[in-house]
C-alpha positions as CSV (number, residue, x, y, z in Angstrom):
1,M,23.8,43.3,-53.6
2,K,25.8,40.5,-55.3
3,K,24.8,37.0,-54.5
4,T,28.5,36.2,-53.9
5,S,28.8,38.6,-51.0
6,L,25.7,37.4,-49.2
7,L,27.4,35.4,-46.5
8,A,29.6,38.2,-45.5
9,A,26.6,40.6,-45.6
10,T,24.5,38.3,-43.4
11,A,27.3,38.0,-41.0
12,I,27.4,41.7,-40.7
13,A,23.7,41.7,-40.2
14,A,24.1,39.1,-37.4
15,L,26.6,41.5,-35.7
16,A,23.6,43.9,-35.4
17,L,20.9,41.4,-34.9
18,T,22.2,39.7,-31.9
19,S,22.1,40.3,-28.2
20,C,25.5,41.7,-27.1
21,S,27.0,38.4,-26.5
22,G,30.0,34.7,-29.0
23,G,38.8,30.6,-25.6
24,G,43.0,29.5,-25.0
25,T,42.3,25.9,-24.2
26,P,44.0,22.8,-22.9
27,S,45.9,20.7,-25.5
28,G,43.3,17.9,-25.4
29,E,40.7,20.3,-27.0
30,N,43.1,21.5,-29.6
31,G,43.9,18.0,-30.7
32,S,47.4,18.9,-32.0
33,G,50.3,16.6,-31.1
34,D,53.9,17.5,-30.6
35,T,54.8,16.1,-34.0
36,V,53.4,19.2,-35.8
37,A,56.0,21.9,-36.1
38,N,55.0,25.5,-35.7
39,Q,53.4,26.8,-38.9
40,P,52.3,30.2,-40.1
41,L,48.6,31.2,-39.5
42,N,47.3,34.2,-41.3
43,V,43.5,34.8,-40.6
44,G,41.5,36.9,-42.8
45,G,38.6,38.5,-40.9
46,F,35.9,40.7,-42.3
47,L,35.7,43.1,-39.4
48,D,38.2,44.9,-37.2
49,I,38.2,44.1,-33.5
50,T,35.6,45.9,-31.5
51,S,37.7,46.3,-28.4
52,W,40.7,44.5,-26.8
53,D,38.8,45.0,-23.4
54,P,37.0,41.7,-22.6
55,A,34.2,43.7,-20.9
56,L,33.5,45.6,-24.1
57,A,34.3,43.0,-26.8
58,D,31.7,41.4,-29.0
59,V,31.7,37.6,-28.5
60,G,30.6,36.8,-32.0
61,F,33.3,38.7,-33.9
62,D,36.2,39.5,-31.6
63,V,37.0,36.1,-30.2
64,T,39.8,35.2,-32.7
65,Y,41.7,38.3,-31.7
66,L,41.1,37.9,-27.9
67,S,41.9,34.2,-27.8
68,A,45.4,35.1,-28.9
69,V,46.2,37.3,-25.9
70,Y,43.8,36.1,-23.2
71,D,43.1,32.8,-21.5
72,P,39.5,32.2,-20.4
73,L,38.4,30.3,-17.3
74,L,36.3,28.2,-19.6
75,T,36.1,27.5,-23.3
76,V,33.6,25.6,-25.4
77,D,33.9,22.7,-27.7
78,G,32.4,22.6,-31.2
79,D,28.9,21.8,-29.8
80,G,29.0,24.7,-27.4
81,K,29.7,22.6,-24.3
82,P,31.9,24.2,-21.6
83,Q,35.4,22.9,-21.4
84,P,38.3,23.5,-19.0
85,A,40.9,26.2,-19.5
86,L,42.2,28.3,-16.6
87,A,39.5,26.6,-14.6
88,T,40.5,22.9,-14.6
89,K,37.3,21.6,-13.1
90,W,34.1,22.9,-11.5
91,E,31.2,21.6,-9.4
92,V,27.6,22.9,-9.2
93,S,25.9,22.5,-5.9
94,A,22.8,20.4,-5.4
95,D,20.6,23.6,-5.2
96,Y,22.2,25.0,-8.4
97,K,23.2,28.2,-6.6
98,K,26.9,27.7,-6.1
99,I,29.7,26.9,-8.5
100,T,33.1,26.0,-7.1
101,M,36.0,26.2,-9.6
102,D,39.6,24.8,-9.3
103,L,42.1,27.0,-11.1
104,R,45.5,26.4,-12.7
105,T,48.5,27.5,-10.7
106,D,51.0,27.7,-13.6
107,A,49.6,30.6,-15.6
108,K,50.9,34.1,-15.6
109,F,50.1,37.4,-17.3
110,S,52.4,39.0,-19.9
111,D,53.3,41.7,-17.3
112,G,54.8,39.0,-15.1
113,E,51.9,38.9,-12.6
114,A,50.7,35.4,-11.6
115,F,47.2,34.2,-12.3
116,T,45.6,33.6,-8.9
117,A,42.2,33.2,-7.2
118,D,42.4,36.9,-6.4
119,A,43.0,37.7,-10.0
120,A,40.1,35.6,-11.1
121,V,37.7,37.3,-8.7
122,K,38.9,40.7,-9.7
123,N,38.3,39.8,-13.4
124,L,34.9,38.4,-12.8
125,E,33.8,41.4,-10.8
126,Y,35.1,43.6,-13.6
127,L,33.2,41.5,-16.2
128,Q,30.0,41.6,-14.3
129,K,30.1,45.4,-14.6
130,G,31.0,45.4,-18.2
131,V,28.6,46.9,-20.8
132,R,28.6,43.6,-22.9
133,S,30.2,41.0,-20.6
134,Q,27.7,41.5,-17.9
135,E,25.2,39.3,-19.7
136,A,26.9,36.2,-18.4
137,Y,26.6,37.3,-14.8
138,T,23.2,38.7,-14.2
139,N,22.3,36.0,-11.7
140,V,25.6,36.3,-9.7
141,S,25.4,37.6,-6.1
142,A,29.1,37.3,-5.3
143,F,32.5,36.0,-6.5
144,K,34.6,34.6,-3.7
145,K,38.1,33.4,-3.2
146,V,38.1,30.0,-1.3
147,D,41.8,29.5,-1.3
148,E,44.8,30.2,-3.6
149,D,43.6,28.0,-6.4
150,T,39.8,27.9,-5.8
151,I,37.0,30.3,-6.4
152,E,33.2,30.3,-5.7
153,I,30.5,31.8,-7.7
154,D,27.3,32.4,-5.7
155,L,24.0,32.8,-7.6
156,K,20.8,34.5,-6.7
157,Q,18.9,31.8,-8.6
158,R,19.6,28.8,-10.8
159,D,21.4,29.8,-14.0
160,D,21.6,27.2,-16.8
161,T,23.6,29.5,-19.1
162,I,26.3,31.0,-17.1
163,L,28.9,28.3,-17.9
164,Y,28.0,28.4,-21.6
165,F,28.4,32.2,-21.8
166,M,31.6,32.1,-19.8
167,G,33.0,29.5,-22.3
168,L,31.6,31.4,-25.3
169,G,33.8,34.4,-24.5
170,R,32.7,36.0,-21.3
171,S,35.5,34.7,-19.0
172,W,38.8,36.2,-20.5
173,M,41.2,36.8,-17.8
174,A,43.3,40.1,-17.9
175,S,46.1,41.4,-15.8
176,P,44.6,43.0,-12.6
177,K,47.2,45.9,-13.0
178,A,45.9,46.6,-16.5
179,I,42.2,46.5,-15.2
180,D,43.1,49.1,-12.6
181,A,45.0,51.2,-15.2
182,G,42.0,51.2,-17.5
183,T,44.2,50.5,-20.5
184,L,42.9,47.1,-21.8
185,A,40.9,48.6,-24.7
186,K,44.1,49.6,-26.5
187,S,46.8,47.5,-24.7
188,P,45.7,43.9,-24.0
189,I,47.6,42.2,-21.1
190,G,46.5,38.7,-20.6
191,S,47.9,35.2,-19.9
192,G,47.3,34.0,-23.4
193,P,49.4,31.9,-25.8
194,Y,50.5,35.1,-27.6
195,T,51.1,38.8,-27.0
196,L,50.2,41.7,-29.4
197,A,53.3,42.7,-31.3
198,A,54.4,46.4,-31.4
199,D,54.6,46.3,-35.2
200,S,50.8,45.7,-35.6
201,V,48.9,48.2,-37.6
202,T,45.5,49.0,-36.2
203,G,42.8,48.2,-38.7
204,S,45.1,46.4,-41.1
205,E,47.4,43.8,-39.6
206,Y,47.7,42.4,-36.1
207,H,50.9,40.5,-35.5
208,F,51.4,38.3,-32.4
209,T,54.4,37.0,-30.6
210,K,54.3,33.4,-29.2
211,V,54.7,33.0,-25.5
212,A,57.2,30.2,-25.2
213,D,56.4,29.3,-21.6
214,H,52.7,29.5,-21.9
215,W,51.0,26.8,-19.8
216,D,49.5,25.2,-23.0
217,A,52.1,26.3,-25.5
218,K,52.3,22.9,-27.2
219,A,48.7,23.2,-28.3
220,Y,49.2,26.4,-30.2
221,K,51.1,25.6,-33.4
222,A,50.7,28.9,-35.1
223,D,53.9,30.9,-35.4
224,P,54.0,33.4,-36.8
225,L,50.4,34.4,-36.2
226,K,48.7,37.3,-38.1
227,I,45.0,38.4,-38.1
228,M,44.1,40.8,-40.9
229,P,40.6,42.5,-41.1
230,I,39.8,42.7,-44.7
231,M,36.3,44.0,-45.0
232,D,36.0,43.8,-48.8
233,A,34.9,40.2,-49.7
234,T,36.7,40.3,-53.1
235,A,40.0,41.5,-51.6
236,R,39.7,38.8,-48.9
237,N,39.1,36.1,-51.5
238,N,42.0,37.3,-53.5
239,A,44.2,37.2,-50.4
240,M,43.1,33.6,-49.8
241,A,43.8,32.6,-53.5
242,S,47.2,34.3,-53.5
243,G,48.3,32.6,-50.2
244,Q,48.4,35.9,-48.3
245,I,45.8,34.4,-45.8
246,N,45.2,30.7,-45.1
247,V,41.9,30.9,-43.2
248,N,39.0,32.9,-44.7
249,Y,35.4,33.6,-43.8
250,A,33.8,32.1,-46.8
251,D,31.3,33.6,-49.3
252,Q,30.0,31.7,-52.2
253,T,32.9,32.7,-54.3
254,S,35.5,31.2,-52.0
255,L,33.4,28.1,-51.5
256,D,33.2,27.6,-55.2
257,Q,37.0,27.8,-55.4
258,A,37.6,25.4,-52.5
259,E,37.8,22.1,-54.3
260,S,40.0,23.2,-57.1
261,N,42.4,24.8,-54.6
262,G,42.4,21.8,-52.2
263,W,40.9,24.0,-49.4
264,N,39.1,22.5,-46.4
265,V,35.5,23.7,-45.9
266,A,33.8,24.0,-42.6
267,K,30.3,25.2,-42.0
268,K,27.6,25.3,-39.3
269,V,24.4,27.2,-38.9
270,S,24.7,30.6,-37.3
271,G,21.5,32.5,-37.5
272,W,17.9,32.3,-38.6
273,V,16.6,34.4,-41.6
274,G,12.9,35.6,-41.8
275,L,10.5,37.9,-40.2
276,Q,10.7,38.9,-36.6
277,F,7.2,39.6,-35.1
278,A,8.2,42.3,-32.6
279,D,4.5,43.1,-31.9
280,R,3.2,39.6,-31.7
281,V,0.8,40.7,-28.9
282,G,-0.8,43.2,-31.3
283,A,-0.2,46.3,-29.2
284,N,0.5,48.6,-32.1
285,N,-0.8,46.5,-35.0
286,K,-3.9,44.5,-34.3
287,A,-3.3,42.2,-37.3
288,V,0.1,41.1,-36.2
289,G,-1.3,40.1,-32.9
290,D,-3.7,37.7,-34.6
291,L,-2.4,34.1,-34.7
292,K,-3.9,33.3,-38.0
293,V,-2.2,36.3,-39.6
294,R,1.2,35.2,-38.2
295,Q,0.6,31.7,-39.4
296,A,-0.3,33.1,-42.8
297,L,3.0,34.9,-42.9
298,N,4.7,31.6,-42.3
299,Y,2.9,29.8,-45.1
300,A,3.4,32.7,-47.5
301,F,7.2,32.3,-47.8
302,D,8.9,29.6,-49.9
303,G,11.9,29.1,-47.6
304,A,13.4,26.5,-49.9
305,K,13.3,28.9,-52.8
306,I,14.8,31.8,-50.8
307,L,17.5,29.6,-49.4
308,S,18.5,28.4,-52.9
309,A,18.2,31.7,-54.8
310,I,19.5,34.2,-52.2
311,G,21.3,32.0,-49.6
312,S,23.0,30.0,-52.3
313,G,21.9,26.8,-50.5
314,Q,24.2,27.5,-47.6
315,G,22.0,26.8,-44.7
316,E,19.2,24.5,-43.4
317,L,15.5,24.7,-44.3
318,T,13.6,24.9,-41.1
319,N,10.7,26.8,-39.4
320,Q,12.5,26.9,-36.0
321,V,14.8,29.2,-34.0
322,F,16.6,26.3,-32.4
323,P,19.7,25.5,-34.4
324,A,19.3,22.6,-36.8
325,G,21.0,19.4,-35.5
326,M,21.4,20.7,-32.1
327,P,19.5,20.1,-28.8
328,G,16.1,21.7,-28.7
329,N,15.5,21.5,-32.5
330,V,12.7,19.1,-33.4
331,S,13.0,17.9,-37.0
332,D,9.3,16.9,-37.2
333,L,8.4,20.6,-36.9
334,N,10.1,21.5,-40.2
335,G,7.1,20.8,-42.3
336,T,4.8,22.8,-40.0
337,Y,4.6,25.7,-42.5
338,A,5.5,24.2,-45.8
339,F,5.0,26.9,-48.5
340,N,1.3,27.2,-49.3
341,M,0.0,30.5,-50.6
342,D,-3.6,29.3,-50.8
343,K,-3.4,28.3,-47.1
344,A,-2.0,31.7,-46.3
345,K,-4.8,33.5,-48.1
346,A,-7.4,31.4,-46.4
347,L,-6.0,32.1,-42.9
348,M,-5.9,35.9,-43.8
349,A,-9.6,35.6,-44.7
350,E,-10.5,33.7,-41.6
351,A,-8.8,36.4,-39.5
352,G,-10.8,39.2,-41.3
353,Y,-8.0,40.4,-43.4
354,A,-9.0,39.1,-46.9
355,D,-8.1,42.5,-48.2
356,G,-4.9,42.7,-46.3
357,F,-3.8,45.6,-44.0
358,E,-1.3,48.4,-44.0
359,L,2.1,48.1,-42.5
360,K,5.3,50.0,-42.1
361,M,8.7,48.2,-42.1
362,P,12.3,49.3,-41.8
363,I,14.9,48.5,-44.4
364,A,18.6,48.8,-44.5
365,Q,21.0,48.0,-47.3
366,V,22.1,44.6,-46.1
367,F,18.5,43.4,-45.9
368,Q,17.5,44.6,-49.4
369,T,18.5,41.2,-50.8
370,W,15.3,39.8,-49.1
371,Q,13.1,42.7,-49.7
372,P,11.7,41.5,-53.1
373,S,10.7,38.2,-51.4
374,V,8.7,40.1,-48.8
375,E,7.1,42.4,-51.3
376,A,6.0,39.5,-53.5
377,A,4.5,37.6,-50.6
378,F,2.8,40.7,-49.2
379,K,1.3,41.5,-52.7
380,E,-0.3,38.2,-52.8
381,L,-1.8,38.8,-49.4
382,K,-2.7,42.3,-50.2
383,I,-0.6,43.6,-47.4
384,K,0.3,47.2,-48.2
385,V,3.8,47.8,-47.0
386,T,5.6,51.2,-46.7
387,W,9.4,50.9,-46.4
388,D,11.4,53.3,-44.1
389,E,15.0,53.3,-45.3
390,M,17.8,53.7,-42.8
391,Q,21.4,52.9,-42.2
392,M,22.5,49.7,-40.3
393,P,23.1,51.5,-36.9
394,D,19.6,53.0,-37.1
395,Y,18.1,49.6,-38.1
396,Q,19.5,48.0,-34.9
397,A,18.2,51.0,-32.8
398,K,14.8,51.2,-34.4
399,A,13.7,47.9,-36.1
400,A,12.0,46.5,-33.1
401,T,9.8,49.6,-32.8
402,Y,8.1,48.3,-36.0
403,P,5.5,45.5,-35.8
404,I,7.5,43.3,-38.2
405,F,11.0,43.5,-39.6
406,I,13.3,41.4,-41.8
407,A,15.7,39.7,-39.5
408,F,19.0,37.7,-39.4
409,I,19.3,36.8,-35.8
410,S,22.2,34.9,-34.4
411,M,21.6,31.6,-32.6
412,D,23.1,29.7,-29.6
413,S,24.5,26.2,-29.2
414,N,23.0,26.1,-25.7
415,P,19.2,25.4,-25.8
416,V,18.4,27.3,-22.6
417,A,20.3,30.3,-24.0
418,T,18.0,30.0,-27.1
419,V,14.9,30.0,-24.8
420,Q,16.2,33.2,-23.1
421,R,17.5,35.1,-26.0
422,Q,14.8,34.2,-28.6
423,I,11.7,33.8,-26.4
424,S,11.6,34.9,-22.8
425,T,14.1,37.6,-22.0
426,P,14.0,41.1,-23.4
427,Q,16.6,41.8,-26.2
428,W,16.9,44.8,-28.4
429,Y,15.3,42.7,-31.2
430,N,12.7,41.3,-28.9
431,P,12.2,44.1,-26.4
432,T,8.6,43.0,-25.2
433,P,8.4,39.3,-25.3
434,G,4.8,39.6,-24.0
435,L,4.6,36.2,-22.3
436,D,2.0,37.5,-20.0
437,K,-0.3,37.5,-23.1
438,F,0.7,33.9,-23.9
439,P,0.1,32.2,-20.5
440,E,0.7,28.7,-22.0
441,V,4.0,29.7,-23.4
442,K,5.0,31.4,-20.1
443,A,4.1,28.2,-18.2
444,Q,6.3,26.1,-20.5
445,V,9.2,28.6,-20.1
446,D,8.8,28.1,-16.3
447,A,8.7,24.4,-16.8
448,V,12.0,24.5,-18.7
449,E,13.7,26.7,-16.1
450,N,12.6,24.5,-13.2
451,A,13.1,21.1,-14.8
452,A,15.7,18.7,-13.6
453,P,18.8,18.6,-15.9
454,D,17.9,15.2,-17.2
455,A,14.3,16.3,-18.0
456,Q,15.0,19.7,-19.2
457,L,15.5,18.9,-23.0
458,A,12.1,17.4,-23.2
459,E,10.6,20.5,-21.8
460,I,12.5,22.7,-24.2
461,E,11.3,20.6,-27.1
462,K,7.7,21.1,-25.9
463,L,8.3,24.8,-25.8
464,N,9.8,24.8,-29.3
465,K,6.7,23.1,-30.6
466,L,4.4,25.6,-28.7
467,V,6.1,28.8,-30.0
468,T,6.3,27.2,-33.5
469,D,2.5,26.5,-33.4
470,Q,1.9,30.0,-32.0
471,A,3.9,31.5,-35.0
472,F,6.2,33.5,-32.8
473,F,8.5,33.9,-35.8
474,S,8.4,33.5,-39.5
475,V,11.6,31.5,-40.1
476,W,12.5,30.9,-43.7
477,Y,15.9,29.1,-43.2
478,Q,18.9,29.0,-41.0
479,A,22.1,30.4,-42.6
480,N,25.5,28.9,-42.3
481,N,28.8,30.4,-41.1
482,A,31.3,28.9,-43.6
483,Y,35.1,28.9,-43.6
484,V,37.7,27.9,-46.0
485,S,41.3,26.9,-44.9
486,T,44.4,25.5,-46.6
487,S,44.7,21.7,-46.5
488,N,46.9,21.6,-43.4
489,I,44.4,23.6,-41.3
490,T,41.1,22.5,-39.8
491,V,38.4,25.0,-38.5
492,T,35.8,24.0,-36.0
493,P,32.8,26.3,-36.2
494,V,30.7,27.1,-33.1
495,T,27.2,28.3,-33.3
496,G,27.2,31.5,-31.2
497,Q,30.5,32.7,-32.5
498,M,30.8,34.3,-36.0
499,Y,34.6,33.6,-36.1
500,P,36.4,30.7,-34.4
501,T,38.8,31.1,-31.4
502,L,42.3,30.0,-31.9
503,N,41.7,26.6,-30.2
504,H,39.2,25.9,-33.0
505,I,41.9,26.5,-35.7
506,T,44.1,23.5,-35.7
507,F,46.9,22.1,-37.8
508,K,47.3,18.6,-39.2
C-alpha cells in the first residue's frame, strides 16, 4: 500500500472498526455573517452515501450528505458538545431520567408538512427502532408530546451519552409521510437547508437545491452545492488541484500540496491504531489473558516510529483510547509504555513465555501496512503468528473472534461514550468486555456512571489510568482525520465523524 494513501485507507478501516454510530444548525454555530454572498461548495468524499434513511445511515461517513437535506434536533460543536438546532433548548430533570425539549415552530419539510412535536415524536420512535440509529436510544422508555412545541424523552435510567449521540447524527428529522411510505432510503424528505436535485447521479455526483425560506438559510452560504464521492485518492487529489472540488479528505499527497496551493488544513484525531485484545480475559488464549504479556505487547511497539514511518506523522503519540487533547485523556499516561524491547522480553519471561507462544491473527489488505511492524515485534518476543487472510467485510465479522487483531478503532469526543464503546459495552470489536474478570475496572466504570456531573471527569480519568495500567489495549498512536479546503473555506473536524456536517464547513 502506498504511503500517500494511508489516511484514506485508515478512514475506510475506521468505517469497519467502529460501532454503528458519527447536523443543520443555527447561524450562531456556523459563524457566517450576511456579508458573505453565496459561494459554490464542491465536496470530494471518498465513499458514497450508505443510506439516505437516517435510521440506516452511518454517522461517521454519511453526515455531509444528510446534513444537506435534514435538520437534526441537536447538532454538536467542534468539541462534540450538543448544540441547539430544531430543539432550541432542553432541560434534564434532577434525577436524570427526563429530558424536556423546546422545538422550533418555523421549520417545515420539503413536502410542505410542518415540523411539529408530533413529527418529532414520530421520528424519534422511528430512530429508536432503526438498525443503526437505535444506539442513541437504548435507555429510552417513551417519547411524549407535551404541547405543540415541546417534547419529553423519558429514560429508564440515567444516560450521559444520549444528547451527544443525537447531536452527532442520530436525530435527523424526516417527513412523517415519507417515514410511513418507507421511501427515505432513496428519496430523502427533510426540513434541511437543501433538497436533493433530480439531476443527481447516484454514486457519482449529488446536486442540491438551496431552500430559500429555510429557517436558518442565512447560515448556509453554499450555492450551488455538490457532493462527489471519489473513492480513488489520486483522482480526488487531482480534482482538488484542478478546482473541480474545493473541500477534500486529505491524504499525505494533498497535505504536501496545501501550502503551495494556499489551501487551508484542518485536522483532529479520529481513531486509535494498535492491537485490540479481544480475549484479554484469556478464555481462548491463556497468554493474552496474562497482564504481563499484554504489558509486554505494549512495550514491544515503537509507536513514534510507526506513526512517523507509516502514519506520516499525522497523529498523536499516546498509549490511550481517550482522544488526545480531549476530556478523559491524561497526558501523564503517555509515557507508560515507552518503547522498551528489553522490558517486553523480561515481562514475557516473568509470565512464563520466554519462548513465546503461538497465535493466529486475521489480516485484510488495509491492515497490511502495519503487518511488518507486528511481525518484527513478535519475532523479537518469539511469538509465532499465523495470518488468516480475508476481505474487509469478513474482517469486521470475524476479527474479534481472534485473541488479538490489528485495529483502527474510531474514537468519540464524549468521554462517557468512550467508556461505553471502548471499555464497558459490547461492540463488534469488543464483544466480551469481560469486566466481571476485572472487578476493579468494573467498580470504576460504576463510579463513572454514578458520579455527579461535576465529579464525573475525575472518575473517568481514574478509569483511564486503570485500563492503561491493565493493558486493555496496545495503542501505538492516534491517527488524524485531515481535510484541505480552498482559502475561502474553513472546515471544523469533529472526533466521532469521519466527514464534517455542512454546518462545520464555513465560508470566510
